[in-house]
C-alpha positions as MATLAB code, in Angstrom:
seq = 'MYSPETTKYQIIIEFETEGVVEKSDVVGAVFGQTEGLLGEDLDLRDLQRTGRIGRIDVKTVSKKGDTKGEILIYSSIDRAETALLAASLETIERVGPCSSIFKVKKIEDIRISKRKLIIERAKEILMDAFEESTIDTNDIIDEVREYSRIEKLIEIGPEKLPAGPNVCDSDAIIVVEGRADVINLLKYGIKNAVAVEGTNVPETIIELCRTKTATAFLDGDRGGDLILSELLQVADIDFIAIGPRGRSVEDMSRKEIIKPLRNKVPVEVIAGYDGGVDISTYTSNVFEDSKESLKNNPEDSRNVSPACDKELSKQMNEVKSSDITRFLSNEYIILNEYPSDEMEAALNKISGDVSGVITNRSVNQKIIDMAAMHGLNFIVAPDFKEIIRKPVSVKLLKIP';
ca = [
     -40.364  -32.964   12.345;
     -39.699  -29.888   10.209;
     -36.452  -29.897    8.187;
     -34.885  -26.553    7.107;
     -33.620  -28.255    3.933;
     -37.239  -28.559    2.668;
     -38.082  -24.860    3.117;
     -39.654  -23.292    0.045;
     -41.077  -20.019    1.303;
     -40.634  -17.524    4.137;
     -43.750  -15.643    5.281;
     -43.047  -12.249    6.860;
     -45.913  -10.687    8.850;
     -45.836   -7.210   10.420;
     -48.121   -6.390   13.356;
     -49.048   -3.513   15.671;
     -50.768   -3.889   19.050;
     -52.324   -1.188   21.233;
     -50.684   -2.316   24.423;
     -47.610   -4.038   25.747;
     -47.557   -7.760   24.879;
     -44.960  -10.544   25.033;
     -43.816  -12.929   22.313;
     -45.783  -15.778   23.916;
     -48.974  -13.675   23.676;
     -48.405  -13.195   19.919;
     -47.748  -16.901   19.325;
     -50.889  -17.781   21.307;
     -52.964  -15.376   19.192;
     -51.573  -16.851   15.947;
     -52.526  -20.404   16.883;
     -55.761  -19.558   18.701;
     -57.355  -17.181   16.188;
     -56.484  -19.206   13.056;
     -57.575  -22.582   14.488;
     -60.197  -24.256   12.224;
     -60.246  -21.225    9.920;
     -58.949  -23.120    6.849;
     -60.020  -26.669    7.751;
     -57.957  -29.598    9.017;
     -55.590  -29.716    6.001;
     -54.283  -26.197    6.657;
     -54.586  -26.114   10.443;
     -51.446  -24.415   11.701;
     -50.901  -26.882   14.579;
     -51.270  -29.911   12.272;
     -48.947  -28.360    9.654;
     -46.298  -27.781   12.296;
     -46.747  -31.249   13.809;
     -46.313  -32.954   10.415;
     -43.197  -30.895    9.604;
     -44.683  -28.831    6.775;
     -44.402  -25.570    8.748;
     -41.386  -24.590   10.801;
     -41.241  -22.887   14.160;
     -42.776  -19.419   14.431;
     -40.238  -16.680   15.200;
     -41.546  -13.473   16.762;
     -39.696  -10.167   17.218;
     -41.287   -7.414   19.328;
     -40.466   -3.824   20.283;
     -42.565   -1.988   22.889;
     -42.577    1.803   22.976;
     -44.912    4.327   24.624;
     -47.409    1.655   25.587;
     -47.703    0.069   22.113;
     -45.990   -2.974   20.627;
     -44.771   -3.462   17.072;
     -43.147   -6.524   15.667;
     -42.516   -9.078   12.969;
     -43.416  -12.759   12.598;
     -41.390  -15.200   10.470;
     -42.910  -18.504    9.374;
     -41.007  -21.015    7.208;
     -43.164  -23.109    4.876;
     -42.611  -26.247    2.774;
     -46.203  -26.410    1.445;
     -46.999  -25.185   -2.083;
     -47.470  -21.577   -3.236;
     -51.293  -21.505   -3.031;
     -51.390  -23.092    0.424;
     -48.680  -20.773    1.682;
     -50.599  -17.736    0.381;
     -53.806  -18.958    2.119;
     -51.974  -19.484    5.373;
     -50.438  -15.996    5.183;
     -53.803  -14.419    4.425;
     -55.395  -16.188    7.406;
     -52.964  -14.431    9.742;
     -54.298  -11.045    8.636;
     -57.616  -11.960   10.321;
     -56.042  -11.748   13.795;
     -57.592   -8.754   15.544;
     -56.424   -9.088   19.148;
     -53.383  -10.186   21.080;
     -54.561  -10.928   24.574;
     -56.823   -8.037   25.530;
     -55.178   -5.614   23.079;
     -56.476   -4.591   19.651;
     -54.057   -5.544   16.890;
     -53.479   -5.269   13.151;
     -51.607   -8.017   11.249;
     -50.352   -7.459    7.685;
     -48.419   -9.677    5.251;
     -45.247   -7.796    4.407;
     -43.973  -10.283    1.814;
     -43.474  -13.940    1.002;
     -39.953  -14.835   -0.136;
     -39.143  -17.815   -2.317;
     -36.121  -19.254   -0.502;
     -35.121  -21.249   -3.567;
     -34.829  -18.096   -5.687;
     -32.577  -16.489   -3.064;
     -30.416  -19.612   -2.985;
     -30.368  -19.720   -6.767;
     -29.096  -16.116   -6.914;
     -26.332  -16.942   -4.442;
     -25.401  -20.028   -6.491;
     -25.235  -17.972   -9.706;
     -23.040  -15.260   -8.116;
     -20.718  -17.864   -6.631;
     -20.545  -19.702   -9.962;
     -19.462  -16.441  -11.622;
     -16.663  -16.038   -9.060;
     -15.540  -19.629   -9.558;
     -15.588  -19.203  -13.341;
     -13.391  -16.087  -13.102;
     -10.982  -17.210  -10.389;
     -10.891  -20.950   -9.856;
     -10.106  -22.240  -13.353;
      -6.471  -22.298  -14.400;
      -5.688  -20.236  -17.480;
      -5.339  -22.669  -20.378;
      -4.186  -20.236  -23.077;
      -0.623  -20.928  -24.171;
       1.496  -17.951  -25.196;
       4.656  -18.966  -27.023;
       6.425  -15.740  -26.053;
       5.729  -16.422  -22.360;
       7.239  -19.898  -22.696;
      10.360  -18.537  -24.402;
      10.752  -15.778  -21.786;
      10.400  -18.317  -18.977;
      13.098  -20.553  -20.480;
      15.413  -17.568  -20.997;
      14.827  -16.376  -17.444;
      15.694  -19.864  -16.159;
      18.936  -19.851  -18.128;
      19.890  -16.509  -16.595;
      19.179  -17.726  -13.066;
      21.284  -20.797  -13.781;
      24.244  -18.465  -14.391;
      23.920  -17.151  -10.840;
      26.754  -18.357   -8.620;
      27.500  -18.214   -4.892;
      30.827  -16.907   -3.628;
      32.634  -16.827   -0.306;
      31.805  -18.633    2.913;
      28.659  -16.477    3.144;
      27.473  -17.943   -0.206;
      26.667  -14.500   -1.591;
      24.602  -14.384   -4.834;
      26.788  -13.130   -7.684;
      27.077  -12.968  -11.451;
      29.411  -15.474  -13.143;
      32.084  -12.862  -13.975;
      32.621  -11.445  -10.470;
      35.710  -13.494   -9.676;
      37.466  -12.877  -13.020;
      36.468   -9.274  -13.668;
      38.616   -6.292  -12.655;
      35.465   -4.363  -11.664;
      32.407   -5.363   -9.651;
      29.009   -3.863   -8.922;
      27.806   -4.183   -5.317;
      24.008   -4.464   -5.020;
      21.606   -5.201   -2.172;
      20.136   -8.652   -2.812;
      19.778  -11.754   -4.958;
      16.892  -10.304   -7.000;
      19.099   -7.320   -7.951;
      21.828   -9.637   -9.264;
      19.252  -11.572  -11.303;
      17.806   -8.383  -12.813;
      21.264   -7.204  -13.851;
      21.938  -10.639  -15.408;
      18.730  -10.178  -17.355;
      20.328   -7.217  -19.124;
      23.728   -8.848  -19.606;
      25.528   -7.401  -16.569;
      27.426  -10.358  -15.087;
      29.760   -8.801  -12.527;
      27.285   -7.925   -9.733;
      27.456   -9.295   -6.184;
      24.874   -8.908   -3.410;
      25.552   -7.644    0.106;
      22.436   -9.426    1.473;
      21.862   -7.089    4.430;
      23.306   -4.067    6.217;
      26.138   -6.149    7.751;
      28.756   -6.044    5.012;
      30.307   -9.563    4.611;
      34.087  -10.091    4.628;
      33.882  -11.411    1.066;
      32.543   -8.038   -0.134;
      35.241   -6.175    1.789;
      37.972   -8.340    0.212;
      36.523   -7.990   -3.304;
      36.339   -4.194   -2.932;
      39.965   -4.147   -1.760;
      41.264   -5.899   -4.877;
      38.822   -4.744   -7.555;
      37.265   -1.492   -8.765;
      33.959   -1.429   -6.904;
      30.761    0.458   -7.774;
      27.917    0.589   -5.236;
      24.535    0.437   -7.014;
      21.722    0.471   -4.455;
      17.987    1.072   -4.192;
      16.804    4.688   -4.095;
      15.247    4.383   -0.647;
      16.107    4.538    3.062;
      17.382    0.958    3.012;
      19.754    1.806    0.189;
      21.005    4.838    2.144;
      21.804    2.696    5.189;
      23.657    0.028    3.203;
      25.620    2.681    1.310;
      26.608    4.346    4.588;
      27.825    1.000    5.965;
      29.709    0.146    2.764;
      31.538    3.460    2.733;
      32.685    2.903    6.318;
      34.044   -0.636    5.968;
      34.766   -1.276    2.265;
      36.925    0.372   -0.374;
      34.198    1.637   -2.699;
      35.455    3.526   -5.776;
      32.253    4.709   -7.453;
      28.609    5.227   -6.565;
      25.608    4.879   -8.869;
      22.183    5.925   -7.558;
      19.041    4.914   -9.423;
      15.721    6.800   -9.568;
      14.456    7.773   -6.125;
      11.938    5.271   -4.753;
      12.890    2.547   -7.263;
      14.447   -0.828   -6.471;
      17.249   -2.229   -8.617;
      15.357   -5.523   -8.946;
      12.426   -3.720  -10.644;
      14.364   -1.331  -12.888;
      14.213   -1.417  -16.677;
      17.344   -1.633  -18.807;
      17.409    2.152  -19.275;
      16.983    2.806  -15.555;
      19.950    0.524  -14.865;
      22.324    1.628  -17.615;
      21.951    5.390  -17.034;
      23.115    5.533  -13.370;
      25.890    3.018  -14.042;
      27.115    5.136  -16.945;
      26.875    8.279  -14.780;
      28.586    6.824  -11.709;
      30.854    9.236   -9.838;
      33.933    8.820   -7.643;
      33.172    8.202   -3.992;
      35.180   11.318   -3.078;
      32.318   13.447   -4.396;
      30.261   12.622   -1.323;
      32.988   12.187    1.257;
      33.592   14.923    3.855;
      36.948   16.473    4.646;
      37.295   14.351    7.749;
      36.773   11.128    5.842;
      33.214   10.775    7.134;
      30.274    9.953    4.942;
      28.035   12.673    3.519;
      25.338   11.204    1.269;
      22.937   14.041    1.840;
      22.071   15.628   -1.442;
      22.974   13.413   -4.369;
      20.579   11.842   -6.826;
      21.372   10.659  -10.352;
      20.828   14.064  -11.938;
      23.025   15.777   -9.341;
      25.847   13.339  -10.126;
      26.023   14.798  -13.631;
      26.607   18.293  -12.199;
      29.160   16.940   -9.740;
      31.125   15.130  -12.455;
      31.375   18.354  -14.429;
      32.583   20.188  -11.310;
      35.239   17.545  -10.738;
      36.391   17.849  -14.324;
      36.836   21.597  -14.012;
      38.211   21.597  -10.430;
      40.061   18.319   -9.801;
      41.720   19.711   -6.687;
      38.328   20.391   -5.092;
      37.027   16.844   -5.342;
      36.100   16.571   -1.645;
      33.593   19.419   -1.417;
      31.409   19.553   -4.541;
      27.953   21.205   -4.474;
      25.530   21.829   -7.347;
      25.883   25.395   -8.629;
      23.084   27.832   -7.872;
      21.786   29.827  -10.800;
      21.130   33.565  -10.800;
      17.493   33.325   -9.748;
      18.309   31.218   -6.701;
      21.124   33.609   -5.769;
      18.632   36.450   -5.962;
      16.246   34.560   -3.658;
      19.085   33.932   -1.188;
      19.932   37.624   -0.971;
      16.290   38.611   -0.415;
      15.564   35.985    2.242;
      18.888   36.427    4.036;
      17.916   39.851    5.372;
      14.233   39.046    6.010;
      12.386   36.941    8.584;
      10.603   34.884    5.922;
      10.423   31.380    4.470;
       9.643   30.924    0.788;
       8.418   27.839   -1.035;
       9.765   27.682   -4.583;
       9.068   25.814   -7.804;
      11.717   23.838   -9.663;
      12.555   27.070  -11.567;
      12.870   28.960   -8.220;
       9.599   30.850   -8.740;
       7.935   31.925   -5.458;
       4.793   29.872   -4.794;
       4.146   30.758   -1.120;
       5.720   32.917    1.582;
       5.348   32.647    5.392;
       6.980   34.062    8.510;
       9.940   31.845    9.383;
       8.494   30.823   12.754;
       5.553   29.245   10.865;
       7.789   27.107    8.679;
       6.860   23.729   10.193;
       3.126   24.360    9.939;
       3.544   25.604    6.364;
       5.426   22.443    5.374;
       2.333   20.386    6.186;
       0.211   22.473    3.789;
       2.401   22.518    0.669;
       1.099   21.407   -2.731;
       2.703   19.149   -5.308;
       4.080   22.133   -7.263;
       6.562   23.023   -4.510;
      10.081   21.818   -5.278;
      12.052   23.422   -2.456;
      12.196   25.862    0.420;
      14.472   28.806    1.248;
      14.528   30.260    4.761;
      16.550   32.606    6.961;
      16.283   30.298   10.016;
      18.476   27.378   11.019;
      17.237   24.006    9.821;
      17.274   20.911   12.045;
      16.703   17.201   11.508;
      12.928   17.500   11.911;
      12.647   20.072    9.116;
      14.783   17.931    6.788;
      12.677   14.833    7.500;
       9.462   16.769    6.834;
      10.867   18.109    3.563;
      11.825   14.599    2.439;
       8.400   13.239    3.420;
       6.666   15.904    1.285;
       8.938   15.232   -1.702;
      10.960   18.478   -1.697;
      14.145   18.497   -3.769;
      16.144   21.174   -1.939;
      16.428   23.255    1.224;
      18.358   26.542    1.312;
      19.225   27.906    4.763;
      21.962   29.862    6.564;
      22.751   26.924    8.843;
      22.023   23.213    9.394;
      22.194   22.009   13.026;
      22.067   18.604   14.750;
      21.785   16.676   11.482;
      22.035   12.933   12.101;
      20.917   11.637    8.703;
      20.499   13.399    5.380;
      18.009   12.031    2.832;
      19.550   11.371   -0.565;
      16.549   12.993   -2.268;
      16.988   16.445   -0.657;
      19.785   18.854   -1.596;
      21.016   21.028    1.274;
      22.352   24.408    0.153;
      23.820   26.991    2.512;
      23.136   30.728    2.251;
      26.576   32.399    2.232;
];
């Protein structure tokens, strides 16, 4: 019996027949017209019976009265015998009553194909499966230091909130989102951080914020916006520090952490007159402008907006009396201009140079969401209607 494990070669024969024939007709022609051609030692039936030739696979396609196809024969005899057997098949001239042409397409050495697969797999194993044995002293030291910092992490309150070791004794705390944020702050020597661990603000956080000076330091993403909104509703937050937009506190470098903490601003800067929360337009750079405004106008601490320069004021006056929407650069240079009723379609076509938009039409939630999605920094409009949420990354400025 033939065993696939002993296969050495694969003979591939192509044939064409002037007429419609079946696979059984082709197999019959192969055995019948090669019988006795090469003697008993290379008789196809004997080779198959003794397991030196595998089964004969035939593929046929009939079209417009003719048949084309391919024959596969698996051989475990040597190279010379395999070549003779393949050549004998080219002598077949008829399949049934139909004239035919048989041609050896190629003979593949199965062992070479397997060897190539083995070599490629060995390369993958060499690159991926062996553990790295190089020892870097700096990596070992960093790992030990990191472990010592994590060891300083404590858990406080019945909720077992992750916190730095100085939270309970310090007069001021920093409220962050999760355990990884606390660990990253410990890495840079900040030991008074405590994690909220979700949008449901725990009672322990509420009590700490009531008795200590609390700074909220959250991720610059939608999740951070939601947690900040919840904190401002239920806890006594004193200051807010916002990191770079799109960055997580757990991944920030020392500089990215220190700068927003140093530039933190009173919570009143983003609180509305009615005590509600308005976190619409403030990023770290805007906080700097707001702090300066507070310094100069302490009585106006509940309604601070970044000042518009002369060029933006000029754009406001021009757009106010026209039915147009302009897309501006960071320096308020006009990049594109469209009719105001085409504003939504135009938003989907803006390039990376556009920093903001100024329009004479009212702006709704959909427009604000589209602006945030395309990375705009500001929207200037005569009115903002039905606003449910305001992205931190987009400043909203009203045309007077």
